[in-house]
DOFINU-813178 format. One record per residue (C-alpha): residue number from 1; y, x, z; residue in three letters. Coordinates in steps of 0.2 Angstrom, whole numbers. Layout:
@dovex NUM, v Y, u X, w Z, nudo ALA
...
***
This chain:
@dovex 1, v 0, u 0, w 0, nudo UNK
@dovex 2, v 17, u 6, w -5, nudo UNK
@dovex 3, v 31, u 5, w 8, nudo UNK
@dovex 4, v 49, u 6, w 1, nudo UNK
@dovex 5, v 64, u 4, w 12, nudo UNK
@dovex 6, v 75, u 1, w -3, nudo UNK
@dovex 7, v 69, u -10, w -17, nudo UNK
@dovex 8, v 83, u -5, w -29, nudo UNK
@dovex 9, v 91, u 13, w -29, nudo UNK
@dovex 10, v 99, u 26, w -40, nudo UNK
@dovex 11, v 90, u 41, w -47, nudo UNK
@dovex 12, v 103, u 53, w -41, nudo UNK
@dovex 13, v 100, u 47, w -23, nudo UNK
@dovex 14, v 81, u 50, w -24, nudo UNK
@dovex 15, v 81, u 67, w -33, nudo UNK
@dovex 16, v 80, u 81, w -21, nudo UNK
@dovex 17, v 71, u 71, w -7, nudo UNK
@dovex 18, v 58, u 80, w 3, nudo UNK
@dovex 19, v 40, u 76, w -3, nudo UNK
@dovex 20, v 25, u 76, w 9, nudo UNK
@dovex 21, v 6, u 75, w 5, nudo UNK
@dovex 22, v 2, u 64, w 20, nudo UNK
@dovex 23, v 10, u 74, w 34, nudo UNK
@dovex 24, v 12, u 91, w 25, nudo UNK
@dovex 25, v 29, u 94, w 17, nudo UNK
@dovex 26, v 25, u 101, w 0, nudo UNK
@dovex 27, v 42, u 102, w -9, nudo UNK
@dovex 28, v 56, u 91, w -16, nudo UNK
@dovex 29, v 57, u 78, w -30, nudo UNK
@dovex 30, v 63, u 86, w -46, nudo UNK
@dovex 31, v 61, u 72, w -59, nudo UNK
@dovex 32, v 52, u 56, w -64, nudo UNK
@dovex 33, v 41, u 53, w -79, nudo UNK
@dovex 34, v 42, u 36, w -87, nudo UNK
@dovex 35, v 31, u 26, w -99, nudo UNK
@dovex 36, v 37, u 12, w -110, nudo UNK
@dovex 37, v 24, u -1, w -108, nudo UNK
@dovex 38, v 34, u -16, w -109, nudo UNK
@dovex 39, v 52, u -22, w -109, nudo UNK
@dovex 40, v 57, u -10, w -95, nudo UNK
@dovex 41, v 49, u 7, w -93, nudo UNK
@dovex 42, v 39, u 11, w -78, nudo UNK
@dovex 43, v 38, u 27, w -67, nudo UNK
@dovex 44, v 21, u 34, w -70, nudo UNK
@dovex 45, v 22, u 52, w -61, nudo UNK
@dovex 46, v 33, u 62, w -50, nudo UNK
@dovex 47, v 38, u 80, w -53, nudo UNK
@dovex 48, v 39, u 90, w -37, nudo UNK
@dovex 49, v 46, u 108, w -36, nudo UNK
@dovex 50, v 40, u 120, w -23, nudo UNK
@dovex 51, v 48, u 135, w -16, nudo UNK
@dovex 52, v 42, u 154, w -16, nudo UNK
@dovex 53, v 38, u 153, w -35, nudo UNK
@dovex 54, v 23, u 140, w -33, nudo UNK
@dovex 55, v 20, u 130, w -48, nudo UNK
@dovex 56, v 27, u 112, w -49, nudo UNK
@dovex 57, v 16, u 97, w -45, nudo UNK
@dovex 58, v 14, u 82, w -55, nudo UNK
@dovex 59, v 9, u 67, w -43, nudo UNK
@dovex 60, v 4, u 50, w -50, nudo UNK
@dovex 61, v 12, u 34, w -45, nudo UNK
@dovex 62, v -4, u 27, w -38, nudo UNK
@dovex 63, v -4, u 40, w -24, nudo UNK
@dovex 64, v 13, u 35, w -18, nudo UNK
@dovex 65, v 14, u 27, w -1, nudo UNK
@dovex 66, v 32, u 28, w 5, nudo UNK
@dovex 67, v 49, u 30, w -1, nudo UNK
@dovex 68, v 63, u 31, w 12, nudo UNK
@dovex 69, v 81, u 37, w 14, nudo UNK
@dovex 70, v 74, u 55, w 18, nudo UNK
@dovex 71, v 57, u 57, w 12, nudo UNK
@dovex 72, v 43, u 53, w -1, nudo UNK
@dovex 73, v 25, u 52, w 5, nudo UNK
@dovex 74, v 9, u 53, w -6, nudo UNK
@dovex 75, v -8, u 49, w 0, nudo UNK
@dovex 76, v -16, u 65, w -6, nudo UNK
@dovex 77, v -30, u 75, w 3, nudo UNK
@dovex 78, v -35, u 86, w -11, nudo UNK
@dovex 79, v -27, u 104, w -11, nudo UNK
@dovex 80, v -10, u 105, w -20, nudo UNK
@dovex 81, v -17, u 116, w -34, nudo UNK
@dovex 82, v -27, u 101, w -40, nudo UNK
@dovex 83, v -10, u 94, w -46, nudo UNK
@dovex 84, v -2, u 109, w -53, nudo UNK
@dovex 85, v 2, u 104, w -70, nudo UNK
@dovex 86, v 17, u 101, w -81, nudo UNK
@dovex 87, v 21, u 84, w -88, nudo UNK
@dovex 88, v 11, u 80, w -104, nudo UNK
@dovex 89, v 19, u 85, w -121, nudo UNK
@dovex 90, v 30, u 70, w -126, nudo UNK
@dovex 91, v 33, u 64, w -109, nudo UNK
@dovex 92, v 50, u 56, w -105, nudo UNK
@dovex 93, v 59, u 63, w -90, nudo UNK
@dovex 94, v 73, u 53, w -82, nudo UNK
@dovex 95, v 83, u 68, w -75, nudo UNK
@dovex 96, v 80, u 80, w -89, nudo UNK
@dovex 97, v 81, u 68, w -104, nudo UNK
@dovex 98, v 92, u 54, w -99, nudo UNK
@dovex 99, v 104, u 58, w -84, nudo UNK
@dovex 100, v 121, u 66, w -89, nudo UNK
@dovex 101, v 117, u 63, w -107, nudo UNK
@dovex 102, v 128, u 53, w -120, nudo UNK
@dovex 103, v 127, u 35, w -124, nudo UNK
@dovex 104, v 135, u 26, w -139, nudo UNK
@dovex 105, v 142, u 9, w -134, nudo UNK
@dovex 106, v 144, u 1, w -151, nudo UNK
@dovex 107, v 152, u -15, w -144, nudo UNK
@dovex 108, v 167, u -5, w -138, nudo UNK
@dovex 109, v 165, u 10, w -150, nudo UNK
@dovex 110, v 165, u 22, w -136, nudo UNK
@dovex 111, v 154, u 37, w -131, nudo UNK
@dovex 112, v 150, u 37, w -113, nudo UNK
@dovex 113, v 140, u 48, w -101, nudo UNK
@dovex 114, v 125, u 42, w -91, nudo UNK
@dovex 115, v 130, u 46, w -73, nudo UNK
@dovex 116, v 116, u 37, w -65, nudo UNK
@dovex 117, v 100, u 27, w -68, nudo UNK
@dovex 118, v 95, u 12, w -58, nudo UNK
@dovex 119, v 77, u 9, w -53, nudo UNK
@dovex 120, v 69, u -7, w -46, nudo UNK
@dovex 121, v 53, u -10, w -37, nudo UNK
@dovex 122, v 44, u -26, w -44, nudo UNK
@dovex 123, v 26, u -32, w -42, nudo UNK
@dovex 124, v 19, u -15, w -36, nudo UNK
@dovex 125, v 28, u -5, w -50, nudo UNK
@dovex 126, v 44, u 5, w -51, nudo UNK
@dovex 127, v 55, u 1, w -66, nudo UNK
@dovex 128, v 70, u 8, w -74, nudo UNK
@dovex 129, v 82, u -7, w -75, nudo UNK
@dovex 130, v 99, u 0, w -80, nudo UNK
@dovex 131, v 110, u 15, w -85, nudo UNK
@dovex 132, v 126, u 17, w -76, nudo UNK
@dovex 133, v 141, u 26, w -85, nudo UNK
@dovex 134, v 154, u 22, w -72, nudo UNK
@dovex 135, v 165, u 36, w -64, nudo UNK
@dovex 136, v 161, u 29, w -47, nudo UNK
@dovex 137, v 143, u 35, w -49, nudo UNK
@dovex 138, v 149, u 52, w -54, nudo UNK
@dovex 139, v 161, u 53, w -39, nudo UNK
@dovex 140, v 147, u 48, w -27, nudo UNK
@dovex 141, v 136, u 61, w -34, nudo UNK
@dovex 142, v 150, u 74, w -30, nudo UNK
@dovex 143, v 151, u 68, w -12, nudo UNK
@dovex 144, v 167, u 58, w -14, nudo UNK
@dovex 145, v 160, u 41, w -8, nudo UNK
@dovex 146, v 176, u 35, w -1, nudo UNK
@dovex 147, v 186, u 37, w -17, nudo UNK
@dovex 148, v 171, u 30, w -27, nudo UNK
@dovex 149, v 171, u 15, w -16, nudo UNK
@dovex 150, v 189, u 12, w -19, nudo UNK
@dovex 151, v 187, u 14, w -38, nudo UNK
@dovex 152, v 173, u 1, w -37, nudo UNK
@dovex 153, v 185, u -11, w -29, nudo UNK
@dovex 154, v 198, u -9, w -43, nudo UNK
@dovex 155, v 186, u -9, w -58, nudo UNK
@dovex 156, v 172, u -19, w -65, nudo UNK
@dovex 157, v 155, u -11, w -64, nudo UNK
@dovex 158, v 150, u -2, w -80, nudo UNK
@dovex 159, v 131, u -3, w -81, nudo UNK
@dovex 160, v 120, u -7, w -96, nudo UNK
@dovex 161, v 102, u -15, w -95, nudo UNK
@dovex 162, v 88, u -4, w -101, nudo UNK
@dovex 163, v 84, u -18, w -113, nudo UNK
@dovex 164, v 98, u -13, w -123, nudo UNK
@dovex 165, v 94, u 6, w -124, nudo UNK
@dovex 166, v 86, u 11, w -140, nudo UNK
@dovex 167, v 68, u 17, w -139, nudo UNK
@dovex 168, v 67, u 35, w -136, nudo UNK
@dovex 169, v 58, u 46, w -150, nudo UNK
@dovex 170, v 40, u 48, w -149, nudo UNK
@dovex 171, v 41, u 67, w -150, nudo UNK
@dovex 172, v 52, u 70, w -136, nudo UNK
@dovex 173, v 50, u 89, w -137, nudo UNK
@dovex 174, v 61, u 89, w -152, nudo UNK
@dovex 175, v 74, u 77, w -145, nudo UNK
@dovex 176, v 91, u 84, w -139, nudo UNK
@dovex 177, v 92, u 72, w -124, nudo UNK
@dovex 178, v 105, u 59, w -130, nudo UNK
@dovex 179, v 102, u 41, w -131, nudo UNK
@dovex 180, v 111, u 26, w -138, nudo UNK
@dovex 181, v 112, u 8, w -137, nudo UNK
@dovex 182, v 103, u -3, w -150, nudo UNK
@dovex 183, v 114, u -4, w -166, nudo UNK
@dovex 184, v 112, u -15, w -181, nudo UNK
@dovex 185, v 117, u -8, w -197, nudo UNK
@dovex 186, v 129, u -22, w -200, nudo UNK
@dovex 187, v 138, u -18, w -183, nudo UNK
@dovex 188, v 140, u 0, w -189, nudo UNK
@dovex 189, v 148, u -6, w -206, nudo UNK
@dovex 190, v 161, u -15, w -196, nudo UNK
@dovex 191, v 168, u 0, w -188, nudo UNK
@dovex 192, v 183, u 8, w -197, nudo UNK
@dovex 193, v 180, u 25, w -204, nudo UNK
@dovex 194, v 193, u 33, w -193, nudo UNK
@dovex 195, v 185, u 26, w -177, nudo UNK
@dovex 196, v 168, u 30, w -183, nudo UNK
@dovex 197, v 174, u 48, w -186, nudo UNK
@dovex 198, v 180, u 49, w -168, nudo UNK
@dovex 199, v 162, u 43, w -162, nudo UNK
@dovex 200, v 153, u 56, w -173, nudo UNK
@dovex 201, v 164, u 70, w -167, nudo UNK
@dovex 202, v 159, u 66, w -149, nudo UNK
@dovex 203, v 140, u 64, w -153, nudo UNK
@dovex 204, v 129, u 79, w -156, nudo UNK
@dovex 205, v 115, u 85, w -167, nudo UNK
@dovex 206, v 101, u 72, w -171, nudo UNK
@dovex 207, v 111, u 57, w -164, nudo UNK
@dovex 208, v 126, u 60, w -175, nudo UNK
@dovex 209, v 115, u 62, w -190, nudo UNK
@dovex 210, v 105, u 47, w -186, nudo UNK
@dovex 211, v 121, u 36, w -185, nudo UNK
@dovex 212, v 128, u 44, w -201, nudo UNK
@dovex 213, v 112, u 41, w -211, nudo UNK
@dovex 214, v 114, u 22, w -207, nudo UNK
@dovex 215, v 130, u 21, w -217, nudo UNK
@dovex 216, v 132, u 14, w -235, nudo UNK
@dovex 217, v 138, u 26, w -248, nudo UNK
@dovex 218, v 157, u 21, w -248, nudo UNK
@dovex 219, v 158, u 19, w -229, nudo UNK
@dovex 220, v 149, u 36, w -227, nudo UNK
@dovex 221, v 161, u 44, w -239, nudo UNK
@dovex 222, v 176, u 37, w -231, nudo UNK
@dovex 223, v 170, u 43, w -214, nudo UNK
@dovex 224, v 166, u 60, w -220, nudo UNK
@dovex 225, v 184, u 62, w -225, nudo UNK
@dovex 226, v 190, u 58, w -208, nudo UNK
@dovex 227, v 179, u 69, w -197, nudo UNK
@dovex 228, v 185, u 87, w -193, nudo UNK
@dovex 229, v 180, u 101, w -204, nudo UNK
@dovex 230, v 166, u 108, w -192, nudo UNK
@dovex 231, v 158, u 91, w -192, nudo UNK
@dovex 232, v 160, u 89, w -211, nudo UNK
@dovex 233, v 150, u 105, w -213, nudo UNK
@dovex 234, v 137, u 101, w -201, nudo UNK
@dovex 235, v 133, u 84, w -209, nudo UNK
@dovex 236, v 133, u 91, w -227, nudo UNK
@dovex 237, v 121, u 105, w -221, nudo UNK
@dovex 238, v 110, u 92, w -213, nudo UNK
@dovex 239, v 108, u 79, w -227, nudo UNK
@dovex 240, v 100, u 80, w -244, nudo UNK
@dovex 241, v 111, u 89, w -257, nudo UNK
@dovex 242, v 110, u 75, w -269, nudo UNK
@dovex 243, v 116, u 63, w -256, nudo UNK
@dovex 244, v 130, u 75, w -251, nudo UNK
@dovex 245, v 136, u 76, w -269, nudo UNK
@dovex 246, v 136, u 57, w -270, nudo UNK
@dovex 247, v 147, u 56, w -255, nudo UNK
@dovex 248, v 159, u 69, w -261, nudo UNK
@dovex 249, v 159, u 61, w -279, nudo UNK
@dovex 250, v 166, u 45, w -271, nudo UNK
@dovex 251, v 181, u 54, w -264, nudo UNK
@dovex 252, v 198, u 58, w -272, nudo UNK
@dovex 253, v 198, u 75, w -281, nudo UNK
@dovex 254, v 210, u 81, w -268, nudo UNK
@dovex 255, v 199, u 77, w -253, nudo UNK
@dovex 256, v 183, u 83, w -261, nudo UNK
@dovex 257, v 192, u 99, w -265, nudo UNK
@dovex 258, v 197, u 100, w -246, nudo UNK
@dovex 259, v 179, u 98, w -240, nudo UNK
@dovex 260, v 171, u 110, w -253, nudo UNK
@dovex 261, v 184, u 123, w -250, nudo UNK
@dovex 262, v 178, u 124, w -232, nudo UNK
@dovex 263, v 160, u 127, w -237, nudo UNK
@dovex 264, v 151, u 143, w -242, nudo UNK
@dovex 265, v 155, u 147, w -260, nudo UNK
@dovex 266, v 136, u 145, w -265, nudo UNK
@dovex 267, v 134, u 128, w -257, nudo UNK
@dovex 268, v 150, u 122, w -264, nudo UNK
@dovex 269, v 145, u 128, w -282, nudo UNK
@dovex 270, v 128, u 119, w -279, nudo UNK
@dovex 271, v 136, u 102, w -275, nudo UNK
@dovex 272, v 148, u 104, w -289, nudo UNK
@dovex 273, v 134, u 105, w -301, nudo UNK
@dovex 274, v 126, u 89, w -294, nudo UNK
@dovex 275, v 143, u 79, w -295, nudo UNK
@dovex 276, v 149, u 69, w -310, nudo UNK
@dovex 277, v 155, u 82, w -323, nudo UNK
@dovex 278, v 173, u 75, w -325, nudo UNK
@dovex 279, v 175, u 74, w -306, nudo UNK
@dovex 280, v 168, u 91, w -303, nudo UNK
@dovex 281, v 180, u 98, w -316, nudo UNK
@dovex 282, v 195, u 90, w -307, nudo UNK
@dovex 283, v 189, u 97, w -290, nudo UNK
@dovex 284, v 186, u 114, w -297, nudo UNK
@dovex 285, v 203, u 115, w -304, nudo UNK
@dovex 286, v 211, u 110, w -288, nudo UNK
@dovex 287, v 200, u 123, w -279, nudo UNK
@dovex 288, v 205, u 137, w -291, nudo UNK
@dovex 289, v 223, u 132, w -294, nudo UNK
@dovex 290, v 233, u 123, w -280, nudo UNK
@dovex 291, v 249, u 121, w -291, nudo UNK
@dovex 292, v 242, u 107, w -301, nudo UNK
@dovex 293, v 252, u 92, w -306, nudo UNK
@dovex 294, v 253, u 80, w -291, nudo UNK
@dovex 295, v 246, u 66, w -301, nudo UNK
@dovex 296, v 229, u 74, w -300, nudo UNK
@dovex 297, v 229, u 71, w -281, nudo UNK
@dovex 298, v 236, u 53, w -283, nudo UNK
@dovex 299, v 228, u 36, w -281, nudo UNK
@dovex 300, v 230, u 20, w -290, nudo UNK
@dovex 301, v 223, u 10, w -275, nudo UNK
@dovex 302, v 239, u 6, w -266, nudo UNK
@dovex 303, v 248, u -11, w -262, nudo UNK
@dovex 304, v 262, u -15, w -274, nudo UNK
@dovex 305, v 271, u -31, w -273, nudo UNK
@dovex 306, v 287, u -39, w -280, nudo UNK
@dovex 307, v 303, u -40, w -270, nudo UNK
@dovex 308, v 301, u -59, w -270, nudo UNK
@dovex 309, v 285, u -59, w -261, nudo UNK
@dovex 310, v 285, u -68, w -244, nudo UNK
@dovex 311, v 279, u -59, w -228, nudo UNK
@dovex 312, v 268, u -73, w -224, nudo UNK
@dovex 313, v 259, u -71, w -241, nudo UNK
@dovex 314, v 255, u -53, w -237, nudo UNK
@dovex 315, v 249, u -56, w -219, nudo UNK
@dovex 316, v 238, u -70, w -223, nudo UNK
@dovex 317, v 229, u -61, w -237, nudo UNK
@dovex 318, v 231, u -43, w -230, nudo UNK
@dovex 319, v 213, u -41, w -226, nudo UNK
@dovex 320, v 208, u -46, w -243, nudo UNK
@dovex 321, v 222, u -36, w -252, nudo UNK
@dovex 322, v 219, u -20, w -242, nudo UNK
@dovex 323, v 200, u -20, w -243, nudo UNK
@dovex 324, v 198, u -8, w -258, nudo UNK
@dovex 325, v 215, u 1, w -255, nudo UNK
@dovex 326, v 216, u 20, w -252, nudo UNK
@dovex 327, v 234, u 18, w -244, nudo UNK
@dovex 328, v 236, u 3, w -233, nudo UNK
@dovex 329, v 250, u 9, w -221, nudo UNK
@dovex 330, v 264, u 5, w -233, nudo UNK
@dovex 331, v 268, u -9, w -246, nudo UNK
@dovex 332, v 278, u -3, w -261, nudo UNK
@dovex 333, v 290, u -15, w -267, nudo UNK
@dovex 334, v 294, u -16, w -286, nudo UNK
@dovex 335, v 304, u -27, w -298, nudo UNK
@dovex 336, v 297, u -37, w -312, nudo UNK
@dovex 337, v 297, u -21, w -323, nudo UNK
@dovex 338, v 288, u -10, w -310, nudo UNK
@dovex 339, v 303, u 0, w -304, nudo UNK
@dovex 340, v 301, u 5, w -286, nudo UNK
@dovex 341, v 314, u -3, w -276, nudo UNK
@dovex 342, v 309, u 0, w -258, nudo UNK
@dovex 343, v 295, u 3, w -245, nudo UNK
@dovex 344, v 289, u -8, w -231, nudo UNK
@dovex 345, v 279, u 0, w -217, nudo UNK
@dovex 346, v 265, u -11, w -210, nudo UNK
@dovex 347, v 273, u -11, w -193, nudo UNK
@dovex 348, v 289, u -19, w -201, nudo UNK
@dovex 349, v 278, u -32, w -208, nudo UNK
@dovex 350, v 271, u -36, w -191, nudo UNK
@dovex 351, v 289, u -38, w -184, nudo UNK
@dovex 352, v 296, u -48, w -198, nudo UNK
@dovex 353, v 298, u -67, w -199, nudo UNK
@dovex 354, v 284, u -76, w -210, nudo UNK
@dovex 355, v 297, u -83, w -222, nudo UNK
@dovex 356, v 307, u -67, w -225, nudo UNK
@dovex 357, v 305, u -59, w -242, nudo UNK
@dovex 358, v 299, u -41, w -244, nudo UNK
@dovex 359, v 315, u -37, w -253, nudo UNK
@dovex 360, v 324, u -42, w -237, nudo UNK
@dovex 361, v 315, u -31, w -225, nudo UNK
@dovex 362, v 311, u -16, w -236, nudo UNK
@dovex 363, v 318, u 2, w -234, nudo UNK
@dovex 364, v 328, u 5, w -250, nudo UNK
@dovex 365, v 332, u 23, w -246, nudo UNK
@dovex 366, v 315, u 31, w -250, nudo UNK
@dovex 367, v 308, u 48, w -254, nudo UNK
@dovex 368, v 297, u 50, w -270, nudo UNK
@dovex 369, v 289, u 63, w -280, nudo UNK
@dovex 370, v 292, u 65, w -298, nudo UNK
@dovex 371, v 278, u 64, w -310, nudo UNK
@dovex 372, v 280, u 82, w -315, nudo UNK
@dovex 373, v 280, u 89, w -297, nudo UNK
@dovex 374, v 266, u 99, w -290, nudo UNK
@dovex 375, v 255, u 100, w -275, nudo UNK
@dovex 376, v 267, u 113, w -268, nudo UNK
@dovex 377, v 282, u 100, w -270, nudo UNK
@dovex 378, v 272, u 87, w -261, nudo UNK
@dovex 379, v 267, u 98, w -247, nudo UNK
@dovex 380, v 285, u 102, w -244, nudo UNK
@dovex 381, v 290, u 84, w -243, nudo UNK
@dovex 382, v 275, u 79, w -231, nudo UNK
@dovex 383, v 280, u 94, w -220, nudo UNK
@dovex 384, v 298, u 89, w -220, nudo UNK
@dovex 385, v 297, u 71, w -217, nudo UNK
@dovex 386, v 280, u 67, w -209, nudo UNK
@dovex 387, v 276, u 53, w -221, nudo UNK
@dovex 388, v 258, u 47, w -222, nudo UNK
@dovex 389, v 260, u 44, w -241, nudo UNK
@dovex 390, v 273, u 47, w -254, nudo UNK
@dovex 391, v 275, u 37, w -270, nudo UNK
@dovex 392, v 276, u 46, w -287, nudo UNK
@dovex 393, v 288, u 39, w -300, nudo UNK
@dovex 394, v 294, u 43, w -318, nudo UNK
@dovex 395, v 312, u 47, w -324, nudo UNK
@dovex 396, v 316, u 28, w -323, nudo UNK
@dovex 397, v 308, u 27, w -306, nudo UNK
@dovex 398, v 294, u 16, w -312, nudo UNK
@dovex 399, v 280, u 17, w -299, nudo UNK
@dovex 400, v 265, u 27, w -306, nudo UNK
@dovex 401, v 254, u 32, w -291, nudo UNK
@dovex 402, v 254, u 36, w -273, nudo UNK
@dovex 403, v 249, u 52, w -264, nudo UNK
@dovex 404, v 241, u 51, w -247, nudo UNK
@dovex 405, v 243, u 65, w -234, nudo UNK
@dovex 406, v 225, u 63, w -230, nudo UNK
@dovex 407, v 220, u 69, w -248, nudo UNK
@dovex 408, v 230, u 85, w -247, nudo UNK
@dovex 409, v 230, u 90, w -229, nudo UNK
@dovex 410, v 222, u 107, w -226, nudo UNK
@dovex 411, v 224, u 112, w -245, nudo UNK
@dovex 412, v 235, u 127, w -245, nudo UNK
@dovex 413, v 246, u 128, w -261, nudo UNK
@dovex 414, v 250, u 144, w -268, nudo UNK
@dovex 415, v 268, u 149, w -263, nudo UNK
@dovex 416, v 281, u 153, w -277, nudo UNK
***
């Protein structure tokens, strides 16, 4: 019969407790092995460390007789060396593989750290019930219980049932020790590439790659553009070269050149050979010659509307209008001949009255690039004014295209 003074407790509070074989103190609890037999995993073994260099023990759950605030007792009469063994290959260890590891909360698009694990005793078994990523649990582990209790009074508990934790890999030996909540592909596709890039930058190794591989081509390409160069290189190294070329092919030439320029020459050359020939030629020209005409870096996917367009018309249809656009932070206002008359920042749209016209709220003193300008000219303007995008016009100020800072950042033009 098992005696438990607590029917629910946290892993951090039981790790390190003294372990006895009947009345003989043998060591301290180091970890717990779990097996996923049902909805909630159950504890199958206890890993006990011993002093003076003695091997660790692996004690089975069915030998447990007591868990108290200070000790754990097993009904074992056999000599300790009968239990001297390591957990079997593929075992899942709560402290080693789960505690203090990262968890991806897809509802809030946040990466959290598992600071503790809740265990519950039910029907003669000990189950893992929740993971806890509240700062309160971290503070308690640090011995700051009074501060932890004060924080718990101010904030809602942040625990997640194990039912929502994705099943761990079968071959745990190759696992880096990060877990994530169950995620449906359609949920991932709802996350904006900028937000998803932030998530990927916080994740590591296999988990980052697993999330990235779930993305559709366009979403993956947009996300790859947004992550920092280190992560770009890691992802490109990790995925199939044909897939990498496909993602880079979907980018603007300027952004593709930015990514390829950060890769080893041999790898960049290999990807260029796999890309669409026309795109690859443009990208190669950008890599080789950064004083190319600015139109090479421009996009036609921007929001252009007449001066007579009501604000309400833009806002009601904004999601549909912006869906396939490369530049969504500005609306470029033109007359019936396509001549650029002004620019409206998205924040100005939000602040405007619904019945106002774009011509009434636009900024008519704007900065633009000429169609004959170069990348160097654009870089100077972006540096001087801090815009996120700049329009390109001809001699009559007809709007031809738009250059996004995202597509030229990191590209160093040759100085005159």
